[in-house]
C-alpha positions as CSV (number, residue, x, y, z in Angstrom):
1,X,-36.3,-1.7,13.7
2,X,-33.6,-4.3,13.9
3,X,-33.0,-5.5,17.5
4,X,-29.5,-4.9,18.6
5,X,-27.5,-7.8,20.0
6,X,-26.8,-7.5,23.7
7,X,-23.1,-6.8,23.1
8,X,-24.2,-3.4,21.7
9,X,-25.8,-2.4,24.9
10,X,-24.1,0.0,27.3
11,X,-24.1,0.1,31.0
12,X,-25.1,3.6,32.3
13,X,-25.3,3.3,36.1
14,X,-22.8,3.2,38.9
15,X,-20.2,5.1,36.9
16,X,-17.4,6.9,38.7
17,X,-16.7,10.6,38.7
18,X,-14.3,10.3,35.7
19,X,-17.1,8.7,33.6
20,X,-19.5,11.2,34.9
21,X,-17.8,13.9,32.8
22,X,-19.6,12.5,29.9
23,X,-22.8,13.9,31.3
24,X,-21.7,17.2,30.1
25,X,-23.2,18.1,26.8
26,X,-20.7,20.7,25.9
27,X,-18.7,20.5,22.7
28,X,-15.5,21.1,24.6
29,X,-15.8,17.7,26.1
30,X,-16.1,16.1,22.7
31,X,-13.1,18.0,21.5
32,X,-11.1,16.6,24.5
33,X,-12.0,13.1,23.4
34,X,-11.2,13.9,19.8
35,X,-7.7,15.0,20.8
36,X,-7.3,11.8,22.8
37,X,-8.4,9.7,19.8
38,X,-6.1,11.6,17.6
39,X,-3.1,10.9,19.9
40,X,-4.0,7.2,20.1
41,X,-4.6,6.8,16.4
42,X,-1.4,8.7,15.6
43,X,0.7,6.4,17.7
44,X,-1.3,3.5,16.3
45,X,-0.2,4.4,12.7
46,X,3.3,4.9,13.8
47,X,3.3,1.5,15.5
48,X,1.8,-0.3,12.5
49,X,4.4,1.2,10.1
50,X,7.2,0.1,12.4
51,X,5.8,-3.4,12.9
52,X,5.4,-3.9,9.1
53,X,9.0,-2.8,8.6
54,X,10.2,-5.0,11.4
55,X,8.4,-8.1,10.1
56,X,9.3,-7.6,6.5
57,X,13.0,-7.6,7.5
58,X,12.8,-11.4,8.1
59,X,11.9,-12.6,4.6
60,X,13.3,-9.6,2.7
61,X,16.4,-8.6,4.6
62,X,19.0,-6.2,3.2
63,X,20.5,-2.8,3.3
64,X,18.5,-1.4,0.3
65,X,14.9,-0.3,-0.1
66,X,12.1,-3.0,0.4
67,X,11.8,-3.4,-3.4
68,X,15.6,-3.8,-3.8
69,X,15.6,-6.4,-1.0
70,X,12.8,-8.3,-2.7
71,X,14.7,-8.4,-5.9
72,X,17.7,-9.9,-4.1
73,X,15.6,-12.4,-2.1
74,X,15.9,-16.1,-3.3
75,X,13.0,-17.3,-5.4
76,X,11.8,-19.9,-2.9
77,X,11.4,-17.2,-0.2
78,X,9.3,-15.0,-2.5
79,X,7.3,-18.1,-3.4
80,X,6.6,-19.2,0.2
81,X,6.7,-16.1,2.4
82,X,3.2,-14.9,1.5
83,X,1.8,-18.3,2.1
84,X,3.5,-18.6,5.5
85,X,2.1,-15.2,6.4
86,X,-1.4,-16.4,5.4
87,X,-0.9,-19.5,7.5
88,X,-0.3,-17.3,10.5
89,X,-3.0,-14.7,9.9
90,X,-5.8,-17.2,9.0
91,X,-6.2,-18.5,12.6
92,X,-5.9,-15.0,14.1
93,X,-8.8,-13.8,12.0
94,X,-11.1,-16.8,12.2
95,X,-10.5,-17.6,15.9
96,X,-10.2,-14.2,17.6
97,X,-11.9,-11.5,15.4
98,X,-13.6,-12.2,12.1
99,X,-14.3,-8.5,11.6
100,X,-10.6,-7.8,10.9
101,X,-10.9,-9.8,7.6
102,X,-10.4,-7.6,4.5
103,X,-9.8,-3.9,4.4
104,X,-11.9,-3.1,7.4
105,X,-13.6,-0.1,6.0
106,X,-17.0,-1.8,5.3
107,X,-16.9,-3.1,8.9
108,X,-16.5,0.4,10.2
109,X,-19.3,1.6,7.9
110,X,-21.6,-1.2,9.2
111,X,-20.6,-0.3,12.8
112,X,-21.6,3.3,12.3
113,X,-24.9,2.6,10.5
114,X,-26.2,-0.4,12.3
115,X,-24.4,-0.9,15.6
116,X,-24.3,2.6,17.0
117,X,-20.5,2.8,16.5
118,X,-19.8,-0.1,18.7
119,X,-16.6,-2.1,17.8
120,X,-14.8,-4.6,20.0
121,X,-11.7,-3.2,21.7
122,X,-9.6,-6.2,20.5
123,X,-10.0,-5.1,16.9
124,X,-7.3,-2.5,17.0
125,X,-4.6,-4.8,18.4
126,X,-5.5,-7.8,16.2
127,X,-5.9,-5.8,13.1
128,X,-2.5,-4.2,13.6
129,X,-0.9,-7.6,14.2
130,X,-2.6,-9.4,11.3
131,X,-2.0,-6.6,8.8
132,X,1.7,-6.3,9.8
133,X,2.2,-10.1,9.2
134,X,0.3,-10.0,5.9
135,X,2.3,-7.0,4.6
136,X,5.6,-8.0,6.1
137,X,5.4,-11.5,4.5
138,X,4.7,-9.9,1.1
139,X,0.9,-10.0,0.9
140,X,-0.4,-7.8,-1.9
141,X,-2.5,-5.4,0.2
142,X,-2.5,-1.9,1.6
143,X,-2.1,-0.5,5.1
144,X,-4.4,2.5,4.9
145,X,-7.7,0.5,5.3
146,X,-6.3,-1.2,8.4
147,X,-5.1,2.1,9.8
148,X,-8.7,3.4,9.3
149,X,-10.2,0.4,11.1
150,X,-7.6,0.6,13.9
151,X,-8.3,4.3,14.4
152,X,-12.1,3.7,14.3
153,X,-11.7,0.9,16.8
154,X,-9.7,3.1,19.1
155,X,-12.4,5.8,18.8
156,X,-15.1,3.3,19.7
157,X,-13.2,1.9,22.6
158,X,-12.6,5.4,24.1
159,X,-16.2,6.2,23.6
160,X,-17.3,3.0,25.4
161,X,-14.9,3.7,28.2
162,X,-16.4,7.2,28.7
163,X,-20.0,6.0,28.3
164,X,-20.6,7.9,25.0
165,X,-23.8,6.8,23.1
166,X,-25.8,7.7,20.0
167,X,-24.5,10.0,17.3
168,X,-21.7,11.1,19.5
169,X,-20.3,7.5,19.5
170,X,-20.5,7.6,15.7
171,X,-18.6,10.9,15.8
172,X,-15.8,9.3,17.8
173,X,-15.6,6.4,15.4
174,X,-15.4,8.9,12.5
175,X,-12.6,10.8,14.5
176,X,-10.6,7.7,14.6
177,X,-11.0,6.9,10.9
178,X,-10.0,10.5,10.0
179,X,-7.0,10.3,12.3
180,X,-5.9,7.1,10.6
181,X,-6.0,8.5,7.1
182,X,-4.4,11.7,8.3
183,X,-1.5,9.9,9.9
184,X,-1.1,7.5,7.0
185,X,-0.7,10.2,4.3
186,X,0.3,13.2,6.4
187,X,-2.9,14.6,5.0
188,X,-5.4,15.8,7.7
189,X,-7.9,17.4,5.3
190,X,-8.1,14.2,3.3
191,X,-8.7,12.2,6.6
192,X,-11.6,14.5,7.5
193,X,-13.2,14.2,4.0
194,X,-12.7,10.5,3.9
195,X,-14.4,10.1,7.2
196,X,-17.4,12.2,6.2
197,X,-17.7,11.1,2.6
198,X,-17.2,7.3,3.1
199,X,-17.7,6.4,6.7
200,X,-20.6,8.7,7.6
201,X,-21.9,9.1,4.1
202,X,-23.1,12.6,5.2
203,X,-21.6,16.0,4.4
204,X,-24.4,17.6,6.5
205,X,-23.1,15.8,9.7
206,X,-23.3,18.2,12.6
207,X,-20.3,17.0,14.7
208,X,-17.6,18.3,12.2
209,X,-15.1,20.0,14.6
210,X,-14.1,16.9,16.6
211,X,-13.2,15.1,13.3
212,X,-11.0,17.9,12.2
213,X,-9.3,18.1,15.6
214,X,-8.6,14.4,15.7
215,X,-7.1,14.4,12.2
216,X,-4.9,17.4,13.0
217,X,-3.8,15.8,16.2
218,X,-2.8,12.5,14.5
219,X,-0.9,14.4,11.9
220,X,0.9,16.3,14.6
221,X,1.9,13.1,16.4
222,X,3.3,11.6,13.2
223,X,5.3,14.8,12.6
224,X,6.8,14.7,16.0
225,X,8.0,11.1,15.8
226,X,8.6,10.6,12.1
227,X,9.1,14.2,10.8
228,X,7.1,15.9,8.1
229,X,7.4,12.9,5.9
230,X,5.9,12.5,2.4
231,X,4.3,9.2,1.6
232,X,5.5,9.5,-2.0
233,X,8.3,11.4,-3.8
234,X,6.2,13.8,-5.8
235,X,7.9,15.8,-8.7
236,X,7.0,19.4,-9.5
237,X,3.9,19.4,-11.6
238,X,3.2,21.7,-14.7
239,X,0.3,21.8,-17.0
240,X,2.2,22.1,-20.3
241,X,-0.7,23.0,-22.7
242,X,-4.5,23.6,-22.3
243,X,-5.1,20.8,-24.8
244,X,-3.6,18.4,-22.2
245,X,-6.8,18.6,-20.2
246,X,-8.4,16.5,-23.0
247,X,-5.9,13.7,-22.3
248,X,-6.7,13.9,-18.5
249,X,-10.3,13.4,-19.5
250,X,-9.4,10.3,-21.4
251,X,-7.3,9.2,-18.5
252,X,-10.4,9.6,-16.3
253,X,-12.3,7.2,-18.6
254,X,-9.5,4.6,-18.3
255,X,-9.4,5.0,-14.6
256,X,-13.2,4.4,-14.4
257,X,-13.0,1.3,-16.5
258,X,-10.0,-0.2,-14.6
259,X,-11.7,0.7,-11.3
260,X,-14.7,-1.4,-12.3
261,X,-12.5,-4.3,-13.5
262,X,-10.6,-4.2,-10.1
263,X,-13.9,-4.3,-8.2
264,X,-15.4,-7.1,-10.3
265,X,-12.3,-9.2,-10.2
266,X,-11.9,-8.6,-6.5
267,X,-15.4,-9.9,-5.7
268,X,-15.1,-12.7,-8.2
269,X,-12.0,-14.1,-6.4
270,X,-13.8,-13.5,-3.1
271,X,-16.8,-15.6,-4.4
272,X,-14.5,-18.4,-5.6
273,X,-12.6,-18.7,-2.3
274,X,-15.8,-18.4,-0.3
275,X,-18.0,-20.8,-2.3
276,X,-15.8,-23.0,-4.5
277,X,-12.6,-23.6,-2.4
278,X,-13.5,-26.5,-0.1
279,X,-10.9,-26.2,2.7
280,X,-10.9,-24.8,6.2
281,X,-11.5,-21.1,6.2
282,X,-8.4,-20.4,8.2
283,X,-6.2,-22.1,5.6
284,X,-7.5,-20.1,2.7
285,X,-5.3,-17.1,3.3
286,X,-2.3,-19.4,3.0
287,X,-3.6,-20.7,-0.4
288,X,-4.1,-17.1,-1.6
289,X,-0.6,-16.2,-0.3
290,X,0.9,-19.1,-2.3
291,X,-0.7,-17.8,-5.6
292,X,0.6,-14.3,-4.8
293,X,4.1,-15.9,-4.4
294,X,3.8,-17.6,-7.8
295,X,3.0,-14.2,-9.4
296,X,5.9,-12.6,-7.6
297,X,8.4,-14.9,-9.3
298,X,7.8,-12.9,-12.5
299,X,6.6,-9.6,-11.1
300,X,8.2,-9.0,-7.6
301,X,6.9,-5.4,-7.6
302,X,3.5,-6.7,-6.4
303,X,4.7,-7.9,-3.1
304,X,3.9,-5.8,0.0
305,X,2.9,-2.2,-0.1
306,X,4.5,-1.5,-3.5
307,X,5.3,2.2,-2.5
308,X,8.8,1.9,-4.0
309,X,7.2,0.9,-7.4
310,X,4.7,3.8,-7.1
311,X,7.6,6.2,-6.6
312,X,9.3,4.8,-9.7
313,X,6.1,5.3,-11.7
314,X,5.7,8.9,-10.5
315,X,9.3,9.6,-11.5
316,X,8.5,8.1,-15.0
317,X,11.1,5.3,-14.5
318,X,9.0,2.3,-15.5
319,X,8.8,1.1,-19.1
320,X,5.2,1.4,-20.3
321,X,4.6,-2.3,-21.3
322,X,5.8,-3.3,-17.8
323,X,3.5,-0.6,-16.2
324,X,0.5,-1.9,-18.2
325,X,1.2,-5.5,-17.2
326,X,1.5,-4.5,-13.6
327,X,-2.0,-3.0,-13.6
328,X,-3.6,-6.4,-14.2
329,X,-1.1,-8.5,-12.2
330,X,-1.6,-6.2,-9.2
331,X,-5.4,-6.6,-9.5
332,X,-5.1,-10.3,-9.5
333,X,-2.6,-10.4,-6.7
334,X,-4.7,-8.2,-4.5
335,X,-7.7,-10.3,-5.3
336,X,-5.9,-13.5,-4.3
337,X,-4.7,-11.9,-1.0
338,X,-8.0,-10.4,0.2
339,X,-10.4,-12.7,-1.6
340,X,-8.8,-15.7,0.2
341,X,-9.8,-14.1,3.5
342,X,-6.6,-12.4,4.6
343,X,-6.5,-8.9,6.0
344,X,-5.2,-5.6,4.5
345,X,-6.4,-2.5,2.7
346,X,-7.7,-1.7,-0.8
347,X,-6.6,1.9,-0.8
348,X,-2.9,1.1,-1.3
349,X,-3.4,-1.3,-4.2
350,X,-5.7,1.3,-5.8
351,X,-2.8,3.8,-5.6
352,X,-0.4,1.2,-7.1
353,X,-2.8,0.3,-10.0
354,X,-3.5,4.0,-10.7
355,X,0.2,4.9,-10.8
356,X,1.0,2.1,-13.3
357,X,-2.0,3.0,-15.4
358,X,-1.0,6.6,-15.5
359,X,2.6,5.8,-16.2
360,X,1.6,3.7,-19.2
361,X,-0.9,6.3,-20.5
362,X,1.6,9.2,-20.0
363,X,4.4,7.4,-21.7
364,X,2.2,6.6,-24.6
365,X,0.9,10.2,-24.9
366,X,4.2,11.9,-24.2
367,X,6.0,9.7,-26.8
368,X,3.7,11.0,-29.5
369,X,3.1,14.6,-28.3
370,X,6.1,15.6,-26.2
371,X,5.6,19.3,-26.9
372,X,2.2,19.6,-25.3
373,X,2.2,16.9,-22.7
374,X,3.8,16.5,-19.3
375,X,6.1,13.7,-18.3
376,X,4.6,10.2,-17.6
377,X,5.0,10.8,-13.9
378,X,2.4,13.6,-13.9
379,X,-0.1,11.2,-15.4
380,X,0.8,8.5,-12.9
381,X,0.2,11.0,-10.0
382,X,-3.2,12.1,-11.3
383,X,-4.2,8.5,-12.2
384,X,-3.5,7.4,-8.5
385,X,-6.3,9.8,-7.5
386,X,-8.5,8.7,-10.4
387,X,-8.4,5.0,-9.3
388,X,-9.1,5.8,-5.7
389,X,-12.1,7.9,-6.8
390,X,-13.4,5.2,-9.1
391,X,-13.1,2.3,-6.6
392,X,-14.3,4.2,-3.4
393,X,-16.7,6.7,-5.1
394,X,-15.1,9.4,-3.0
395,X,-13.8,11.9,-5.6
396,X,-13.4,14.8,-3.2
397,X,-11.2,12.7,-0.8
398,X,-9.2,11.4,-3.8
399,X,-8.6,15.0,-5.1
400,X,-7.6,16.3,-1.7
401,X,-5.2,13.4,-0.9
402,X,-3.0,14.1,-4.0
403,X,-3.4,17.9,-3.5
404,X,-2.0,17.6,0.0
405,X,0.8,15.4,-1.2
406,X,1.9,17.9,-3.8
407,X,0.9,21.2,-2.2
408,X,0.6,22.4,-5.8
409,X,-2.5,24.3,-6.9
410,X,-1.7,23.7,-10.5
411,X,-2.6,20.0,-10.2
412,X,-6.2,20.7,-9.0
413,X,-7.8,21.0,-12.5
414,X,-6.4,17.8,-13.9
415,X,-7.3,16.0,-10.7
416,X,-10.8,17.2,-10.8
417,X,-11.3,16.3,-14.4
418,X,-9.8,12.8,-14.0
419,X,-11.5,12.0,-10.6
420,X,-15.0,13.2,-11.6
421,X,-14.9,11.4,-15.0
422,X,-13.5,8.2,-13.3
423,X,-16.3,8.3,-10.7
424,X,-19.0,8.8,-13.4
425,X,-17.7,6.0,-15.6
426,X,-17.3,3.5,-12.7
427,X,-20.8,4.5,-11.4
428,X,-22.2,3.8,-14.9
429,X,-21.0,0.2,-14.6
430,X,-22.1,-0.3,-11.0
431,X,-23.9,1.8,-8.5
432,X,-21.8,0.5,-5.6
433,X,-18.3,1.2,-4.5
434,X,-15.7,-1.4,-3.7
435,X,-16.7,-0.8,0.0
436,X,-20.5,-0.8,-0.2
437,X,-20.6,-3.8,-2.5
438,X,-19.3,-5.8,0.4
439,X,-22.2,-4.7,2.5
440,X,-24.7,-5.2,-0.3
441,X,-23.5,-8.8,-0.6
442,X,-24.3,-9.2,3.1
443,X,-27.9,-7.9,2.5
444,X,-27.1,-4.6,4.1
445,X,-28.2,-1.5,2.2
446,X,-26.7,1.5,4.0
447,X,-28.6,4.0,1.9
448,X,-32.0,2.5,2.2
449,X,-32.4,0.4,5.3
450,X,-33.1,3.2,7.7
451,X,-36.0,4.6,5.5
452,X,-37.4,1.2,4.8
453,X,-37.3,0.1,8.4
454,X,-38.9,3.3,9.5
455,X,-41.7,2.9,7.0
456,X,-42.2,-0.7,8.2
457,X,-42.7,0.6,11.7
458,X,-45.8,2.6,10.6
459,X,-48.9,0.5,10.2
460,X,-52.2,0.9,8.4
461,X,-54.0,1.3,11.7
462,X,-51.9,4.4,12.3
463,X,-52.9,6.2,9.1
464,X,-56.3,4.8,8.2
465,X,-59.1,7.2,7.2
466,X,-62.4,6.0,8.4
467,X,-64.3,8.7,6.5
468,X,-64.8,7.3,2.9
469,X,-67.3,7.3,0.2
470,X,-69.5,4.3,-0.8
471,X,-72.1,3.7,-3.5
472,X,-74.5,0.9,-4.2
473,X,-73.5,-1.4,-6.9
474,X,-76.8,-0.9,-8.7
475,X,-76.3,2.9,-9.2
476,X,-76.8,3.8,-12.8
477,X,-74.1,5.4,-14.9
478,X,-75.5,8.9,-15.0
479,X,-75.9,9.0,-11.2
480,X,-72.4,7.5,-10.9
481,X,-70.9,10.4,-13.0
482,X,-72.8,13.0,-11.0
483,X,-71.6,11.5,-7.7
484,X,-68.0,11.3,-8.7
485,X,-67.9,14.9,-10.1
486,X,-69.5,16.3,-7.0
487,X,-67.2,14.6,-4.5
488,X,-63.4,15.2,-4.0
489,X,-62.3,11.7,-3.1
490,X,-60.4,10.1,-6.0
491,X,-61.9,6.6,-5.3
492,X,-65.3,5.4,-4.0
493,X,-66.1,2.0,-2.6
494,X,-68.8,-0.1,-4.3
495,X,-70.9,-2.3,-2.0
496,X,-74.0,-4.5,-2.3
497,X,-77.2,-4.5,-0.2
498,X,-75.3,-6.4,2.5
499,X,-72.7,-3.7,2.7
500,X,-70.1,-6.2,1.3
501,X,-67.1,-4.9,-0.8
502,X,-67.5,-5.1,-4.6
503,X,-64.5,-3.1,-5.9
504,X,-63.6,0.6,-6.3
505,X,-64.3,3.2,-8.9
506,X,-62.4,6.4,-9.9
507,X,-63.3,9.1,-12.3
508,X,-60.1,8.3,-14.2
509,X,-61.1,4.6,-14.6
510,X,-64.3,5.4,-16.4
511,X,-63.2,8.4,-18.5
512,X,-63.5,6.3,-21.7
513,X,-67.3,6.1,-21.1
514,X,-67.9,9.8,-20.4
515,X,-68.7,10.8,-24.0
516,X,-71.3,8.1,-24.2
517,X,-73.0,8.7,-20.8
518,X,-76.4,9.3,-22.3
519,X,-76.4,6.1,-24.3
520,X,-75.0,4.1,-21.3
521,X,-77.1,5.6,-18.5
522,X,-79.6,2.8,-18.5
523,X,-77.3,0.0,-19.7
524,X,-74.4,0.2,-17.2
525,X,-74.5,0.2,-13.4
526,X,-71.7,0.8,-10.9
527,X,-71.1,-3.0,-10.5
528,X,-70.1,-3.2,-14.2
529,X,-67.3,-0.7,-14.0
530,X,-66.0,-1.4,-10.5
531,X,-62.4,-2.6,-10.3
532,X,-62.4,-5.8,-8.3
533,X,-58.7,-6.4,-8.8
534,X,-57.6,-3.7,-6.3
535,X,-55.8,-5.3,-3.5
536,X,-57.5,-5.2,0.0
537,X,-55.2,-4.4,2.9
538,X,-55.6,-4.8,6.6
539,X,-54.9,-2.7,9.7
540,X,-51.9,-4.7,10.8
541,X,-50.1,-4.4,7.4
542,X,-47.1,-2.1,7.4
543,X,-46.9,1.0,5.2
544,X,-43.8,-0.2,3.2
545,X,-46.0,-3.1,2.0
546,X,-48.8,-0.7,1.2
547,X,-46.6,1.6,-0.9
548,X,-45.2,-1.4,-2.8
549,X,-48.8,-2.5,-3.6
550,X,-49.7,1.1,-4.7
551,X,-46.7,1.3,-6.9
552,X,-47.6,-2.0,-8.6
553,X,-51.2,-1.2,-9.1
554,X,-50.6,2.5,-9.9
555,X,-53.1,3.7,-7.2
556,X,-53.1,6.5,-4.6
557,X,-55.3,4.7,-2.1
558,X,-56.4,1.2,-1.0
559,X,-59.4,-0.1,0.8
560,X,-58.9,-1.4,4.3
561,X,-61.0,-4.4,5.5
562,X,-61.4,-6.2,8.8
563,X,-59.1,-9.1,9.1
564,X,-61.8,-11.5,10.2
565,X,-64.2,-10.3,7.5
566,X,-62.4,-9.2,4.3
567,X,-65.7,-8.2,2.7
568,X,-66.3,-5.5,5.4
569,X,-64.5,-2.3,4.4
570,X,-63.6,-0.1,7.5
571,X,-61.6,2.7,5.8
572,X,-59.2,3.8,3.2
573,X,-55.4,4.2,3.4
574,X,-54.0,7.1,1.2
575,X,-50.5,7.5,-0.1
576,X,-50.5,11.2,1.1
577,X,-51.4,10.2,4.7
578,X,-48.6,7.5,4.7
579,X,-46.0,10.1,3.5
580,X,-47.2,12.6,6.2
581,X,-46.9,10.0,8.9
582,X,-43.4,9.1,7.6
583,X,-42.2,12.7,7.8
584,X,-43.7,13.0,11.3
585,X,-41.7,9.8,12.3
586,X,-38.5,11.4,10.8
587,X,-39.1,14.4,13.0
588,X,-40.0,12.2,16.0
589,X,-36.8,10.2,15.5
590,X,-34.7,13.4,15.5
591,X,-36.4,14.7,18.6
592,X,-36.3,11.3,20.4
593,X,-32.6,10.9,19.5
594,X,-31.9,14.3,21.1
595,X,-34.0,13.6,24.2
596,X,-32.6,10.1,24.6
597,X,-29.0,11.3,24.4
598,X,-29.8,14.1,26.9
599,X,-31.4,11.7,29.3
600,X,-28.8,9.0,29.1
601,X,-25.9,11.4,29.3
602,X,-27.5,12.8,32.5
603,X,-28.3,9.3,33.7
604,X,-31.4,10.9,35.2
605,X,-33.3,9.4,38.0
606,X,-35.7,12.3,38.1
607,X,-38.2,13.9,35.7
608,X,-36.8,16.1,33.0
609,X,-39.3,18.8,31.9
610,X,-38.8,19.7,28.3
611,X,-41.5,22.3,28.0
612,X,-44.8,23.2,29.6
613,X,-46.8,20.0,30.3
614,X,-44.2,17.8,28.6
615,X,-41.5,15.7,30.4
616,X,-39.2,12.7,30.2
617,X,-39.7,10.3,33.1
618,X,-38.5,6.9,34.4
619,X,-41.4,4.6,35.1
620,X,-41.2,1.1,36.6
621,X,-42.7,-1.4,34.2
622,X,-46.2,-2.3,35.3
623,X,-46.9,-6.0,35.9
624,X,-49.2,-6.2,33.0
625,X,-46.3,-5.4,30.7
626,X,-44.1,-8.2,31.9
627,X,-42.9,-10.6,29.2
628,X,-44.6,-8.7,26.4
629,X,-43.0,-6.9,23.5
630,X,-43.3,-3.2,22.7
631,X,-45.1,-4.1,19.5
632,X,-47.7,-6.1,21.4
633,X,-48.2,-3.5,24.1
634,X,-48.5,-0.6,21.6
635,X,-47.8,1.9,24.4
636,X,-47.8,4.9,22.2
637,X,-51.3,4.2,20.9
638,X,-52.8,3.1,24.1
639,X,-51.2,5.5,26.6
640,X,-50.1,8.4,24.5
641,X,-46.4,8.3,25.6
642,X,-43.3,7.3,23.6
643,X,-40.7,4.8,25.0
644,X,-37.3,6.3,24.5
645,X,-35.2,3.6,26.2
646,X,-35.5,0.7,28.6
647,X,-33.3,-0.1,31.6
648,X,-32.9,-3.7,32.5
649,X,-31.4,-4.6,36.0
650,X,-28.5,-7.0,35.8
651,X,-27.6,-9.6,38.4
652,X,-24.9,-7.3,39.8
653,X,-27.4,-4.5,40.4
654,X,-26.2,-2.4,37.5
655,X,-28.6,-1.1,34.8
656,X,-28.3,-1.9,31.2
657,X,-29.8,0.8,28.9
658,X,-31.3,-0.4,25.7
659,X,-32.5,1.7,22.7
660,X,-35.5,-0.6,22.0
661,X,-36.9,-2.0,18.8
662,X,-40.5,-3.3,18.5
663,X,-39.4,-6.8,19.6
664,X,-37.8,-5.7,22.8
665,X,-39.3,-7.7,25.7
666,X,-40.3,-6.0,29.0
667,X,-38.8,-7.8,32.0
668,X,-39.9,-8.0,35.6
669,X,-37.5,-5.3,36.8
670,X,-37.4,-3.1,33.7
671,X,-37.6,0.6,33.9
672,X,-39.2,2.5,31.0
673,X,-37.8,5.9,30.0
674,X,-40.8,7.7,28.5
675,X,-41.6,11.0,27.0
676,X,-45.0,12.7,26.7
677,X,-47.6,14.8,28.5
678,X,-47.1,14.7,32.2
679,X,-50.7,13.7,32.9
680,X,-50.4,10.7,30.6
681,X,-47.1,9.7,32.2
682,X,-48.8,9.9,35.6
683,X,-51.6,7.6,34.4
684,X,-48.8,5.1,33.3
685,X,-47.2,5.4,36.7
686,X,-50.5,4.4,38.4
687,X,-50.3,1.0,36.7
688,X,-46.9,0.2,38.3
């Protein structure tokens, strides 16, 4: 497993009475923390909106709406304001917190999957400040992604303060993300679904209630201070004719295609700015902002959030050629802003692009078939959801957001058709969403890493079968056939008089000779039909490597040889045994995770008896373990106990608890937290 950097470790000793509350395993305590996170995230969203409004009043001052003020702003301000914003934001990102670059959602996902939910506390403040400057100066980004990262960072910070670890920390991060979306859209259910569908990638997640509570709390806070606001001015929706569902299906196809274009262009500009633009990284956001300013001279609608333009599209007030043009201009502008290294969300631009695409398509369809189609605004509303579904691959979240915005059940069927088709089409072009592609480009596969790493932790020596069949290479063909049919093993090892390896034989590999066995019985011997191309493996090889070899050679088993003497076969490794061991490791991971959380939450200094004869204990590391890694010690194989965590003593006397990987080094004052049979733990204690 990947070794965690030390900044991901958590101190667990010498905590006060307040922090001692975390030692309770009751759900009520998690609900209390969820409410606290919801309150903080709700105020965070309110503060971010206020800060954006305040900063935007400097370049785009006036008494009208933001879009009206932008129209009235002199051309030189529209040209330079985004660049000035980028010039300020660049150093903030690259000096103080590089993880606030971009939308922030991939960073939250990475934190949950690879860092145990740990996020630096400074992220919330710096993300809010940088996003407000970017949007306030006219950057073509959204605020929803930043609100998600701000909420998640607050959840992580609260979790760290109260000493939360393991999956509970991930739950608190998810609570913050859900609260952020809920507060941004006044849509608590959408916040919950977004958090589970995108951040956790797991609808079977056990800690569901805290996420709901946090989202509802954040929505309540927004209601109390800003009223029951609506993010958009949504008209009454009506399905005019059943045949109209066909047009929503076509709209779903368009949304899927445009979603793919948006994703490709976004990462193309990201690649260009990263690899081709040879200036200091902290200056690149200013360059991207300048290009956005150039585009805004012809299309000022792209500056900032663009919510005023979205409302115009939903009302059907944008001429369709302008709407179609804005689809692609917004894609380019957002790609300039975020690709250059600035900060801001992708969610808002997706809504903008969808609204313009829907307005264009609705105007076109309604112009030709006014009797059986709704107004262009209805298509704009549905297409907003379709673009979000296509880019994020979260169709359920996209459907629920628009449903909560409209509170109209009649919109559900068009939403479902458009979102599902959009997701299918965009998935056909690329298997990754606009969020996960960022992680893939960083060589992080969220869906596969855990399984691959776990398989790499199982070695051939753990699953080797020392009972295997061998035959002499001089055995004649008739004897060979009889031997293979009387034994159940699919492969047999061929050896010579010196017991040296000469290949393997299976009944399947010689089936073409079976009908000529009488003629061949004295002409062919085992050596002639043995397959010498089968790869030999060794006890220290990991099982992921073995499965890869089996897949390439289309085999179910491989011979295992001594490392020092490759011609000496000591056993066989079978695919079925590897898979059984893998499933046992999965079960062990689940049990160990539960036991580790229980032990660390209790901060136990005594033995914890799990069942008769089995306990968890703290054992001072024996001297013979000092300066050796867990992989070298192989404690589980040699002593029959499993190391759940390690506590290293710091210079100030506190203990730093580590969830160890195979490369974790045992120190002179380390304490091992182990689980196993009491008699085996006692043997380990005698070594101390």
